Structure formats: C-alpha cells, structure tokens
C-alpha positions in Angstrom: 0.0 0.0 0.0 1.2 3.5 -0.9 0.8 6.5 1.4 -1.5 9.3 0.2 0.4 12.0 -1.7 0.7 15.5 -0.3 -2.0 15.4 2.3 -3.3 18.8 3.3 -3.1 19.0 7.1 -6.2 21.2 7.3 -8.5 19.3 5.0 -7.1 15.7 4.9 -7.4 15.9 1.1 -4.4 15.3 -1.1 -3.1 18.6 -2.6 -2.1 16.5 -5.6 -5.8 16.0 -6.4 -6.0 19.5 -7.8 -4.2 18.1 -10.9 -7.4 16.3 -11.9 -8.9 19.8 -12.5 -6.0 21.7 -14.0 -6.6 20.8 -17.6 -10.2 22.1 -17.4 -9.1 25.3 -15.6 -6.3 26.0 -18.1 -8.6 25.5 -21.1 -11.4 27.7 -19.6 -8.9 30.5 -18.9 -7.5 30.3 -22.4 -10.9 30.4 -24.0 -12.0 33.4 -21.9 -8.8 35.2 -23.0 -9.7 34.4 -26.5 -6.5 32.4 -26.9 -8.0 29.2 -28.2 -11.0 27.0 -28.7 -10.8 23.9 -26.5 -13.3 21.7 -28.2 -10.6 19.3 -29.4 -9.3 19.0 -25.8 -12.6 17.8 -24.4 -11.8 14.1 -24.5 -8.6 14.6 -22.6 -10.3 17.0 -20.1 -13.1 14.4 -19.5 -10.6 11.6 -18.9 -8.7 13.6 -16.2 -11.8 14.4 -14.2 -11.9 11.6 -11.6 -13.6 11.1 -8.4 -11.4 11.0 -5.3 -11.6 7.2 -5.0 -11.0 6.8 -8.7 -7.8 8.9 -8.5 -6.7 7.2 -5.2 -8.1 3.6 -5.2 -8.4 2.2 -1.6 -6.6 -1.0 -2.8 -3.6 1.1 -3.7 -3.5 3.9 -1.2 -3.8 3.8 2.6 -6.4 6.0 4.4 -8.0 7.5 1.3 -11.2 8.4 3.1 -10.9 9.2 6.7 -13.3 10.8 9.3 -11.4 14.1 8.7 -12.0 14.2 5.0 -15.1 12.1 4.3 -17.5 15.0 4.1 -15.2 16.9 1.7 -14.6 13.7 -0.4 -18.3 13.2 -0.8 -18.7 16.9 -1.9 -15.7 16.6 -4.3 -17.3 13.5 -5.9 -20.6 15.4 -6.4 -18.7 18.3 -8.0 -16.9 15.9 -10.4 -20.4 14.5 -11.3 -21.6 18.1 -12.0 -18.6 18.9 -14.1 -18.8 15.7 -16.0 -22.5 16.4 -16.8 -21.6 19.9 -18.1 -18.8 18.5 -20.2 -21.1 16.1 -21.9 -23.1 18.9 -23.3 -22.7 20.6 -26.7 -19.5 22.6 -26.9 -21.3 25.9 -27.2 -23.3 25.1 -24.1 -20.1 24.3 -22.2 -18.4 27.6 -23.1 -21.6 29.5 -22.3 -21.4 28.0 -18.7 -17.7 28.9 -18.0 -18.5 31.9 -15.8 -21.8 30.8 -14.5 -21.1 27.1 -13.7 -17.6 25.9 -14.3 -15.7 28.6 -12.5 -17.9 28.4 -9.3 -17.5 24.6 -9.3 -13.8 24.7 -9.8 -13.5 27.4 -7.0 -15.4 25.1 -4.6 -13.1 22.2 -5.6 -10.0 24.4 -4.7 -11.5 25.4 -1.4 -12.3 21.8 -0.4 -8.7 20.7 -1.3 -6.8 23.6 0.2 -9.2 24.8 2.9 -11.6 27.7 2.6 -9.9 31.1 2.8 
C-alpha cells in the first residue's frame, strides 16, 4: 500500500488531487482570454476528471477516506459529477457556462482541497 500523496493538514485531502482539474481550468482560462478554442481537448479533459476514490483507489493507497476528509470527499465527488455532466453537453453550451457554472464549481473544488480562505 502506498501512502497518500501530499496530504493537506487542514483538510485531509491530497493537494495532488487538484491536478485532476488543472486541464479544465487552463482551457477555460485560455478560452476566456480568446487564446484558443478547447473543443478538441474535451476528450482529454473528460478523462482527467476523476472522483477521489478513482484517483486514489483504496486498494492502492492507505487512508484514502478518513473521518477528517469524508464530508469533503463526498462533496468533491458530487462536484466531479456536476462537471462531467456539463462537459457532456454541446461545446457551445459548455463555453456558455464557463463563468456561471464551471468557475464556481472549480472554485469550490479548490477550497475543499486547500481549505476555505
């Protein structure tokens, strides 16, 4: 069994988990700055969005879900489901929801991983 990577002392969530959301964040920022269209990146973005237990299987990592992080893990999994649902929509619907849906969801993910500030 491997130890969990980069556990946040405050939240009990792995700081490494933010990497599951980086590709989506970068592509949303690039689109908003009119740097590029990210429709061709959607398959890769979808494949990186994993629930906490998918990213850190209990058969591989020790203490994936603990009393300290179980509420946050449950909410993170709900956020992954919400993001996946949006990313299954038509591309134009997705980009229309960057500010209204995607950024608020990604902001909540960040706060759950690093602690609300």
